[in-house]
N, C-alpha and C positions, 0 to 999 in steps of 0.2 A: 747176290742175285745172279741167275743164270739165264743168258739169252743165247739161244742157238744161233751159231753163225756170226756172232758179234765179234768185232775186232777186240783183241785183249785189252787195248787201251780203253775202249768203251766199257768193257766189263768192269775194269778197275774204277772207271769214272762213276759208274752206277753204285758199286759197292762202297766207295769212299765218299760219295757225295749225294746221298739220298735227298738231302734238303735242296741241293742245287738242282737235282732232277725234278724235284717237285716244283720249284719255282719256274724252271724253264718250261716244264709242261704247261704250267699256268699261262705263261706268256704266249705259248704256242696256241693256246685254245684247248678245246676238248678233243683228245684223241683216245683213241683208246690208249652168284652172279647170279631150295637151294640145295640136294646132295651135290658135293663138289667132286671133281675128278682132276687128279694131277696128271700132267703129261708124263707118260712112261718113256724111258729111253728106248732108242731103236725105232721110233716112229710107230709103236704099237698103239692101238686104241686106248684112250684113257680108262683107267679102272674106275668103276662106279662105286661110290660110297653111299651108305644109307643116310638119308636126310633126317635131321632132328625135327623137321616140321611134321605136325600130326597129319595123319591121313584124313581126307575130307569125308564126312559122313554123307553129305548131300551127293546125289548122282551128278557126275560130271559129264560134259560132252566128250564123247570118244571119237577121236579122229578116224576117218575111214581107213579100212585096211589098205596096205600098200598096193599100188597098181601093178598090173602085169607088165605094163610098159616100163621104159627106163624111168628111174626116180631122179628128179631134178632138185638140186640143192642150190641155195642162195647164200653167199658169204658177203656180209656187209661190214665195211671197215668203220673205224672211228675217224673223227675229223671235226668235231665240234659243229658249228653252224653249217659247215660244208656238207655235213651228213644229211641235211634236209633234202639234198639231191636224191637220196634213196627213195623218197616218196615218189618223185618223178619217174624213177626207174620202175617202181612197182606199177605205176599207172600204165606205162607203155607195155610192160610185160603182160598185163591183163588185156590191153587192146590187141596184142599179138597172140593172145590165148596160149601163153607159155605157162604150163602148170608149175607150181612150186610145191615140192613135197617135204622139204626140210629147210630150216633156216638157222644159220649161225651168225651171231653178230657181236661186235665189240663196241663199247661206249655208245655213241649216238647210233651206231649201227644196230646195237642190241635194243635200243629204245624203239627205233622204227620197226625193226624186225620182230621184236616181241609183241608190239601192238598189232602188227599185221598177222602174226601167228595166232593171236587170241581171237581173231575174227573180224577185226576192223578193216574197212576198205581203205584204199589210198586216199580217197576224198575225205573220209572221216578223219584220218590221221592228219591230213593237211589242215582241215578246219580246226582241230584241237591244237595243233602247233601254232596256228595263226592267232588263236585266242590267248596264248600264253604271254604274259608280261615277263619277258626274259630278264629284264633288269631287276624286277622285283623277285623273280624266282631265285636268283642267286644272291639274295639278301634275306637272311633268315628272320630278320626282325618282323614281328607282326605289325600290321598297320598301326601307326602311332595312336590314333584315336581309340584303339581297342586296348591299349596298355593300361594297367592300373596306374593311378596317379603317382604312386610312389616310384614307379619305374620311369615315368615321364620326367621326374626330377633328376634322373641320371644325366639328362642332357641340359640341365640348368646352366651348366658351363660347358663350353665346347672342348671335348677331349678327343684324342685320337681314337680311331675306330677299333684299336686293339685293346682287348681286355686281357690282363694278365692275372695269374693266380699267385698266391703267396702261401707256402706251406713249409713249416720247419726252417724258415730262413731262406728257402729256395724260391726263385721265381719260376713259375710254370707257364708254358705256352699252350694255347688251344691246339687241337690236332689238325685243324684246317682253318682256312679263312672263314668258311661256313660249314655248318654241320649237315646241311641238306634237309632241313625241316620242311620247307615248302616243296622241295623236289620230291621227297618221300611221299607226301600226301598227294601230290599231282599224280604220281605213278599209281598209287593206290586207287585213285578215282578212275584213271584211264583203264586200269586192268580189272575193274569191278566184275566184269562178266566172267573173268577167270578166277575169281576169288576162291571157288570151291575146288580148284584143280591144283594139286601139289606135285604132279608128275608132268613135266613139260612134254612128254611123249603123248599125253592125252589132250593137249591143246588141238584146235582145229588143224594146225600145221605144227608138227614136232619142232621144238626150238631149243637152242642152246645159247647161253650168254657166256662171254669170256671175261674173266677177271684175273688179277695177279695177287698172290699171297704175299703180304708185306713182310712176313717172317723170313721167307727164304727165296722170294722172287720167282717161284714156280707158277706156271700157268694153271688156272683153276677153271674148269668147265662146269657151269651151273646147269643142272638138268632136272632139279627137283626143288620143291619148297614154294615160297611166295614169289610169284612172278615180279611183283613190284620191287621187292628187295633185290632180286637178281638184276633188274635193270639199274637200280640205284648203285649196286656194287660195281657193275661193269663200267660205270662212268664216274667213279669216285677218284677224281684227279688228285694225286698226292699233293699236299700242301695247300690245295684250294678247297677241296671237299673232304671232310673227315672220312676215314676208312669206314667201310660197312662191316659190321660184326655179324658173321653168320656161322653158326655151328662152332663158335669159339675161335674162329680165324678172322684176321683183319684183312679185308679185301680192298684192293684199289683198282684203278682203271686198267683194263686188260690190254690197252694199247701199248703198254710198256713191254709186253711179252708176245702178243699176237694181235696186231692191229687189224689184220685181215685173216680171219679164221677159216681158210680154205680147208685145211686138214681136218678141222672139227666137222665141217660139212661132210667130208668123205667118210669120217668115222661114224656118222649118223646113217650111213647106208646109201648115200647119193651115188648115182651112176654118172651124172653130169653135174658139174659145179660151175655156176655163173658167179663170178666175183665182181664186186663193185668197190672200187678204190677211190676214196675222197681224201686221202692223206694229204696234209699240207706239204707242198713241194719245197725244196731247198731255196733259200734266198741267194741272190748273186753275192759273191764274196765282197764286192765293192760296197754293198749296202749294209754290211755288218759294221756299224759304227760304235756300238756301245756294248757293255758287258751283257745287258739283257738280250741284245741281238745275237751275240755269240752263244749265250746259254740256250736261247731258243733254237738256234741252229743245231747245237749238239743234241738237243731233245729230238729234233726231227731226224737226225742221223740214227739215233737209237731205234726210233719207230720205223724208219724206212728200211733198216737192215732186215727186220723180220717180215716186212711187207714184200720186199723183192723176192725173197725165198718163196713166199706163198703164191705170188702171182704166177710163178712158173708151174704151179700145180693146178691152176684153174683151166677148165676147158674153154671158157670165154671170159675175157676181162673187159669190163666197162669202166672207163675212167673219164668222168665228166670234166670238161674244161671249166674250172671254177676259179680262174685267176683273179677275178674281181671280188670274190667272196672269201673273206678271212674266216678263220676258225672261230673267232669270237663275235662275228657280226651276224647275230640272229635276226636283225632287222632285214637282212637280205635273204630271208628264207624263201620268198617267192621266186627270186632270181635263181637260187640254188635248185629249187624244184624244177624250174624251166630248163636249166642246164642238164639236169638229170634226164628229163624227157628227151632232149635233143641228142644226148650221147647214146641213149638206148635206141632211138629211132635210126640213128646212123648205122646201127648193126642189125637192123630189121631183116636184112637178107639172110644173115646167119641164124638169127633167132627164129625166123619163120620155119626153119627145119624142125624146131621143137614144138611147133604149134599143134594143138589138138583140134579135131573137128568142132565146129561151133556147138553142136548139141552136147557132145561129151564134155567140152570145157564149161558150158553153162551148168551142167549137172555137177561137175566138180566144184564150181564156184558156190553153188547152192549148199553143198555139203560143208564147205569151209565157212560160209556166212551163216550156216545153220546153227552155230553155237548160240545157246540161249543168252539173251540179254540179262543183265543183272536183275534178279527177281527180288521183290520186297523181302527183307529179312527181319523177323521178330527177335528182339534182344531179350534173352532170359535172365542175364545177369551182367553187371558191369563191375570189373575188377581193375585195380591199379597195381602194376608191377614196377619194381626197380627203384622206387624212391625210398631212401633211408634217412636222409637229412631233413626232408620236408615231411611234417606230420600228415598222415593220410587224411585227417579231417579237414585240413586246409585245402587239399586237392579235391576231395569229394564234394565240398561246398561249391566248387567252381564248375562242376560237370552237370550239364542240363539233360544229357541223354539218360533216359530212365529205363529200368527193366520193364518189360511188357510193351514197350513202344517199338514201332517199326524203325529200322535203322535209317536215319536221315543224314546223308553225308555232309550237307551244309551245316547242320547243327553239330555234327561230330567235329568238323573242321574248326568251328568256333570254340568247341570245348578244348580241343588240342591247342588252339592258339592261346586261349586263356591260361592254360597250364604253362605253356612255353613262355608266355609273357611275364610270368613271375620272375624270370631271370635266373632260375636255379638249374635249368636243364640244358644239356647239349642237344638233345633230340627228344621229341615226344611223338610216338606213333601208336598204331593199334594193329591188332589182328583179331580175327574171329576164330574161336575154337568151337568146333562142332562135335561135341561128344554126346552128352545128354542135353539136347537143345543147342542154342547158340549163345556163347558167352563172348562178350566184348571185353577184350583184354587191352588195357591202355598201358603202354610201356613208357615210363618216364625215366630217361637215362640222364643221371645227374652229371654236371660238368666235372670231368676229372681234375680240372685245375681249381675247383671251388673248395670250400665256400667263402674263401677270403680273396678279395679282388683288388687289383691295383690298376689305375688308369692315369695317364699323363696327358698334358696339354700345354699349348703355348699361347701367350697373349702378347699382342703388339698393336699399339695404336700410336699414330704419328700424324700431326697436323701439317707437316712439311714446313713448319716455321719454328722448330726447335722444341715444341712441347710434345712429350711422348710418354707413353706408359708401356712397359714391357715386363714379361715375367714368365716363369715356368710354374705350372700347376700340377698338383698330384692329388689323387683321391684314393683313400683306402676305405673299403667297405667290408665289414665282417657281417655275414648274414647267418640266419638260422641259429641264433644263440640260445633259443629255447623253443619249446614246442609251439608256441604262438607265433614264432617268426620274428623275434627281436632282432634289430639291426643297428649296428654302430657304424656311422659314416663320419669320416674326417677329411676335410679339404684344407690344403695348404697352398699358398701362393708365395713365391719368392721372386722378388724383382724390385722395381722402383716403389711400387705399392705392395705391401706385405699383409698377409692375413692368414689366420688359422680359425677354422670353424669345425666344431665337433659336436655331433648330435647322437643321442641314443634314442631310437624309435621303438617303443614297446607297444605292440598291439594288445588289446584287452580281451579279444576273443579270436576264434579261429577264422572268422570272416575277415578280420583286419579292419572292420568298419570303424572301430574306436581305438584311440591310442593316447598315450602320453609321451612327451618328448622333451627331456631336459637337454640343455645345450650350453656350450661355452664358446666364446669367440674372442680373439685378440686381433688387433689391426693396427697398422701404421700406414698412413697414406698422405698424399699431397693434394691440397685443395687450393686453387688459385682464387685470389680476391681481386675484383676489378672495380675501378671507378670509371664508368663509361667504357671507353675503349682501352683504357690504360690499365695494365696489370700492375697493381701496387704492392702486392705481397703474395707469398706462397706459404700457406700454413701447413704444418705437419701434425695433424691430430693423431694421437696414439691412445688406445684404450682397451678395456676389457669389459665384457658383459657376460652375465649368466642369465639364463632364462629357463622357465618351465612352461611348456605348452600342453594343452589338452585339446583333442579335436576329433573330428570324424572325417573319414575318407568317403567322398561321394562317388564310390565305385570307380569308373574310368574317367569321370568328368572333372574331378578336382577335389578340394578339401576345404574344411572350415576349421580354424584354430582360434583359441583364446589363450592368453597367457599372462605371465607376470615377468618383468625383466628388471635387473639391477645392473649397474655398471659405473665405470669411471672413465672420463676422457680428459687427457691433457693435450693442450695445443699451444704452439708457439710459432712465431713467424720464422720460417727457415730462410726466406728471402724477403727483404723489405726493411723499412726503417725500424730502429730500436724502440720508437715510441708506440708501436702497435702493441695492443694488449696481449697478455698471455691468459690462457684459460685452464682452470682445473675444476672440472665439472663432475658432480655426482648425478647420475641418472637413475631413474626408476619409474615404473609405471605399468599400466595394463596395455596389452596388445590384442589385436584382433585381425584376422585375415580370412577372406573368402577368395578362392581362386577357381576359375573354370578354364580348363585347357583342352580344347578340341582341335587344335591345329594338327595337320598331317605331317608337318615338318617344323622343327623349332626355328629354323633359320631362313628357309626359302619355301614357305608354305604355298600350296596350291589351293587349299580350301580349309575351311574351319573357322573357329572363333576362339578368342582368348579374352578373359575378363579377370580383373584383379581389383580388390578393394582392401586397403590397409588402414588400420586405425591405431593411433598411439595416444594414450592418455597419460601424460606425465603428472606424477603426484608426489608432493612432499611427503605424504604419509607413507610412501613406499621408498623413500630415501632420496628423491630428486631435490636438487637445489631450487628448481622452478616448476610450478604447476602450469600446464598448458595442454591444449589438444591439437591434434592435426590428423587429417584424413586425406588419403590420396587414392586415385583409381586410374585404371587403364582398361581400354576396350579396343579390340580390333576384330574385323571380319574380312575374310579373304574369299574372293570368288575367282573362278577360272573358266576358261574355255580353251581347250587344247593347251598350247604352251603359253597362253596369255593369262596373266594374273592382274586383278584389280583389287585394291584393298582400301578400307577406311579405318582410321584409328583416332581415338580420343584419349588424351591424358589430362588429368587435372588434379589439383590439390587445394585444400582449404584449411584455415586455422580454426574453423568452427567458432569464430567470434572471439577467440582468445588471443593473447599476446604471445606470439612465438618468439623465443630469443633469437638473436641474429645468427648465432652459430648453427641453428637448426632450420634455417630457411630452406625452401625448395630451390633446387638449382635447375636452370633451363639453359639450353645451348649445347651444341655438339651434335654428333652423329645421331640422326633420327629425332632431334628435338630442337627445331629451328636451326638447321645445320649451317646456316650462314654465320652463326656466332660461334665463338670459342666455347669449349666445354665449361659450363658453369658461369658463363659471362653474365647471365641474367639471374637474379635471385629475388625471392620474396616469400612471404607467408601464404600467398595465393598464386596459383598459376593455372594455365590451361593451354593446350596445344591440340589443334585438329589437323589431321593429315589425310590426304587423298593421294594414292600412288598407283603406279603401274610398273610391272616388269615382266619380262618374257625370257623363257629358256632359249638361248641362242645356240647352244651346242653342248656336247658332253666331253668327258675326259676319259682317257683310255685306262683300262685295268682298274686297279685300286687307288689311282691317284685322286679320284673324286667322282662326283655324280653329275655335275652340270655347271654351265656358265650362264650367267643371267645379266641382262641389260635392262635398265629402267630408270625411274625417277619419281619424285613426288613433290607436291606443293603443300605448304603448311601455313597455318595462321595461329598466332598465339602470343603469349607474353607472360611475364611474372609481374605481380603487382604487390604494392605495400599495403593498400587498403581496398576495401570492397568498392569504394566509389571510383577507383581507377580501373576496375575490371569492366570495361565497356567495349563495344564493338568498334568504336572509333579509336580505340587505343590498342589495336592489334598490330603485330608485326607480321609481315608476309615473307615467306622464304620459299625458294625452289631449289631442288637438288637433282642432279643427274649422276649416274655412276654405273659401275659394274660390280658384280659379285660372283665368286667362284666357290662352289661347295666342295672343298678339298678334303683329303683324308686327314689333314692337320687341323681342320675346322673351317668355319666360314671366313672367307677373305673378301675385302671390299676396297675399292678405290672410288671415292665420291667427291663431288664438288658442290658446295652449297652457296647460295647468294641470297641475301635479304633485300627487301625493297628499299631499305635506307643505305645500301651500299656495302654492308658487311659481307664478307665472303671467307670461305675456308675450304681447304682440301683435307681429306681424311684417308689415311691408309691404315687398314685394320686387318688383324688376323685373330681368329678365335674369340671374337667378342660381338655381342648384340645380334640383331636380326635385320634383314633387309627391309622388313616392314616397320622397324622401330618398336615392335610389340614388346620386346624384352628389355628395352631401354629402362633404366632405373627411374621411377617416378616417386619413390619414397625413400628417404634417408633419415635415419634417426640414430643418434649416439646413445 
């Protein structure tokens, strides 16, 4: 990588530590595109290359001819959330009637500058930025309720947020923490009025975005092509946001080479350049306490080196005081905007020399704002590009946008989200090709690290009295094994309790609505046996089961399954008296399941519902030692207002009037199931638990450590009973629980304390298990 004026040590640091630079840029926030132009030696204007983007057939707005007066250029720097100050600068420049004839921007400066150049007013840009959910924007996952149920099952166990690929014995990593799926669509929506313009000189204000070429570290000036792609490329922070692929080149955040593109504005023909610098300043040396702090500081040094050189070339420098606004704090956007206004007004005396007379400026503003708004576009054809592993018929069946219809961006976004939600693609975007009519081209870019995936997770549960469960989990998923989308998934857990589950999921048609699923499982676990409050034994059942299911997926809502299962379980007391019986049990029977999952988060939901009904009919005719029936169900509903959540949940199970053997009783007690009792302390062939709870988000976590901290509690009423006559309201146990939960990158973590009305109490410390609402607590167990 070549950075002009950089210290040799810094150049070596970049060349030898691309990954480190990526991480440090991430911690620093967003700093700083399609014909591309490379910077020429000797300070010459960049050479212009022809863009691969097709010329637009529709007439485009043509910027007014250059003025006879001096041409004013604006150079906007990168700086993450601090860059929202650029909007405030633009507002005051308009108040002072300072004309802007060309704009060059890097990273967030390119975003704000590009939108302004396309004809949006500062107030419009501010409103759009205020509407953005920045936390969600940097999380590519579609809303969970919109995922196919098969993909919702991916979080049936809490795994780390990192998905790895496995190919030819090598582990592959994604190109970034996120691919920019939502960011790309946001930019497409915001630049819709410029969709027919592929030459940035034909925008209402000529514009350039700056990016860096990942291959050689050179500066790339984006002057043609798709404006949305240019903005996306300019802010593709290495290691955080996957590089943007334009004309065969991999482009990343331009802040690495030119965070303040003053020279680019000069090369566009500006006579006067106003530069706005929102670069993150250096931290005091005494505050650098960790490796992350030092790495971030080095990143700032790399960026600041090219900024300092550029500030000397500007006619006027505006540097807002943004000390209270960090590069990653988009929630402080209003404050950044205000600081931008203040800094610009502080230089009103100088800027007023550039003011136009009111009538002349209003005429100029009308010309700039005169760019036509996005007009209705009739779609003549819909085509899919890029997908090779996924059969086109699977994709076509999920697209609702039809030829002959008017382009509906909301419908199109839902289409792209459905394709992305399949889990096969790094990015799904679109472009309009206007040759003979208007063709909608949907580009589905498959994950380079697919189609075989690895995920890992941790499990830890401790009641702080010596009873614990811990382990490491791994999941291997092999996808797209045939044209219909067959998938093989295997889960393994190693620890105190051990298990292996492997299922082959074979869709029967291209819609995936019907499937068959053979599976095998092996397990070895510990189950405590209580006599009242006294633990009298610890059994260790070990077994193997094989099953064959057939079912239907209920679109995004859930699934229905029926099946047959055979197995064998052996159990002996690992702790306890030698007089306790041993078991060697043959199992076999029919199974049924209906599940509805509409929760927006599996661990800390804000809204939605979850319902599950499980049925097991043990039959001697299918190899079981004992015939009996059992059915269990779970239901929960979550409501929210702001950061507050209230939920109700009901769990229950019945023997359907049959005699269930002791070893297959329902177990009650533990986290989320009468939490004042030990796990499995209550047992019986019948049970019921009702729960009413509240929790609230009390804070967030920085970076990728997690998503939030929650405080709350719940009250419960329920019991386990031996006979129907015991299942009465006057035979209920009441319990209350308070605690805290953290949605970490390692999985959900909880610390709770529960106490029952009869004096039983228990603490639970948990990582990577269950749900704060108790919804995913096990209510059905059958060997």
